[in-house]
N, C-alpha and C positions, 0 to 999 in steps of 0.2 A: 357297778362299781368302777369298772374300767372307763366307762363313758364319763363318769363324774370326774375321775382323775384327769382324763384328757381335756375335759371342759375347763377345769381349774388351771391346767397347764397353759391352755390357749389364752385364757383370760389374763394370766400373769404376764405372758409375752405377747400381748396384743399390740397392734400397730401404735395405738395411742401411748401406751406405756413405754414402748421402745423409743418412740419419738421424744417423749418427755425426758427419758434418760439421756438421749443424745443431746437434747437441748441443754440439759444440766451440765454435761461435760463441755459443751461449747462455751457456756457462760463461765464455767470454772477456768477454762483455758484463757478466755478473754480477761477475766479478773487477774489471773496470774501474770498475763502479758503486761497488763497495766501496772501491776505491782513491781514487775521487773524494771519497767521504764522509770517508775517513780524512785526505785532504789538507786538506779544509775544516776538520776538527776540529783538526788539527795547526797549520794556519795561524792559526786563532783563538786557540789556546793559546800558541803561540810567535810573538808578534807581530813581533819583530825579524827573524824568518826567514820571514815570511809570503810575501814575493815569491819567494824561492828555492823554497819548498814548492809554491806555486801554479804556478810556471813549469815545474816538473819534470813535472807530470802530463800536459800535452799531448804532450811528447816520449815519455814512457812509453807513452801510449795509442797513438801512431803505431807504435812498434816492436812492441808487443804484437799489434796487428791485423795487421801485416805478417807476423809470425811465425805467427799463427793461420791466416791465409789460405794461406801457403806450406805449413804442415803439413797442412792439409786437402786441398790439391791434390796434393802429392807423396807424402804418407804414407798418407792415408786413401783418397782416390779413386784416385790413381795411374793416370791415364789413359795410353793409348799415346801415343808421341811424335807420331804423325801426327794424333791427335785434338787434342793441344795446339796444333799448328800450325793446324789447321782452325778451332778456336775462336778462336785469336789473330787469324786473318785476318778472321773474322766480326766480332769485337769491334772491330778496326781499322776495318772498313767502317762499323759502327754509330756509332763515334766520329766518323768523317769526315762522316757524314750528319746527325747530330742532337745529339751530345753534346759539341761543341767547347767551349762555355762551361763546362760542368761539369768537363771534363778540365783546362781552363785554370785553373779555380779550385783544383782538387785539387793540380795541380803547383805553383801559387803557394803553397798552404797548406804543402806539404812544404818548399818553399824558405824560407818564413818560419820554420818550426820548426827548420830546419837552420842557416840564416844568423843567425837571431835578431836582427833589427833592433829588435825589441821583444819583451817577454815578458808573460805574464799578470801583472797587477798594475801594469804601467807606465802612466804618464800620457802619452798621445800625442795629437798633432794631425794629423788627416787631412783636408785640405781645410778646410772650415768646422766640422768636428766635432772636439770635444776632450773627452776623458774617460779613464776607467780601463779598461784591457783586461781583460775578464772571461772571455773564452774565445777560443781560437784553434783553430778546427776545420779540417777538410780543405777545406770549401767556403767558409766565411766566418769573419770575425772580428767579435766583439761587443764594443762599448765602452759603458760606463755614464757618462752625462754628469752634471754637477752638478745638472741639472734632473730627475734621477732617470728619465731616458729611456734605454732600451736601443736602440742603433743597430747594425744588422747590415750589415756592409760585405763585398761579395764580395772574396775574397783577391786576385784578379787586379787589382781596382781599387786595393787597398791597395798591392800590390807595384809598380803602374805609376805611382805618384806619390810626391812627397817626403813623408816622415813625420817629424815633429818629436817626439823622445822627451825628456820633461822630466827623467827620473830614471835611465834606462838601468840598471834592475835594482836601484838603491839605494832604501832605504825613505824617505830624506829627499830633498828637492828644493829648489831655489831658488825663492823667491816674490818677485815684484817688485811693490811698491806705489808708485803715483805720486800726488803732490800738486802742484797748480798754485796758486801764491801770487803776489801782486803783486811786482814787481821790487824794491820798497822794503823787502821783508822782511829782517830781521836774519838773514843766512844762517848764521852760526856758531851762533847760539842755536837756530835751527830744526833744524840738523843734530844738535846735542846732544839736543834733544827727540826727534827721530826715532830716533836711536840708542837712546835709553832706552826708547822705546815698543816697539821691536822686541825689545830684550833682556829686557824685563819680561813679555813675552807667555808664557803657559803652554805655547804650542805651538812655541816656538822651539827649534832645535837649536843649542846654544851651542858645540858642538865645531867648528863651521865659522864663518867670520867674517861679521860684519854690515857692510855697506858702504852709505854714503849718498852718492849722486851728485847734483850740482847743475849745471843748465845754464839758459840763458835762451832764451826764444822770444817771438814776437809774435803775439797773437790779439786784434786791436782795441786792445790795449794790451800793454806789456811785462810778461811773466810770468816767474817763477822756477819751474822744474820741479824738484821734489824726487823722486828715485827711490831708494826704500829696497829694498835687496837683502839678504834673510836666508833662512835655511834652516828649513824646517818639519820637525818630528819625524817625521811620517807624511804621505805624499802625500794621503791621504784628508782631512786637516785643512787642505788648502791654502786653501780659501775662508774657513774659520773664522779661520785665521791672518791672512790679508789684512784681513778685517773687524776683527779685534781690534786690529791695528796702527793702522788708520785711526781706529777709535773712541778709542784711547788718545791718539793725537797730537791729534786734534781736541778732545777733552776738555781736554787740557793747554793748548792754544792758547786756548780759550775761558776757562779758569780764570785764565790770566795776562792776559787781555784783548788778546792779540796777534792773534787772529782778527778781531775787530771793527775794531781799529786798522788792520790790514793791508788789510781790505776797503775801509774809508773812504778810505785813501790811494790805493788802486787805482782807486776810482771817480773820485776827484779827478783823478788822472793821466789817466784815460780821457777825462774831459771836457775 
């Protein structure tokens, strides 16, 4: 009886079957590598569909690996049921002793890919980190900040706190630009100039509305806060869009002499 069990075990984990499983994993890796390159080419060629193409690859990768592992176990190696139970028990013990964080991150990564609170290409805020999601792996999520720094966050950390998503899968997103001017500023004129500055930007997405909000606040003197809300064509142009609006509005205020006049009045009011 024992000799038959040993024989069955050796046949299941024979050199040929192990080699076949490794070959399957190598072909799977090569296939996914090619799919990743193809998705990058398609994303760069069809810019309007970049987020959809980029976000589809991590989900595809997950299902392909699950299918490859299942096929290798149940079709190629095909171990006896008792062997599967023994290996599962050993794996469970190993997980309990030393791989809890890894398993927690893997489970969190699967939940992120299934629930999709954010996708590859989205602009997200996780704690103090803000940037574009470049990769969602089983262990970690990588985001690229506007300072061109890549930040790697464990999936369990990402899933365990609030995540702000600026665009939720859309290519455009709202950009908010604030100006603080003295309270004596001509509000109606400033609102018109701000609206024009946003509408004339080459980065603006005009299919969505532009709004200019005004409120008052006190910081050593009374100030009028101007909040310009407009949508940018592409999330990667967010900072360029904000800078362009600020530059256009400031240039127009200086050209009309409104910036100098407002500042002088503000200093006088503060004194």
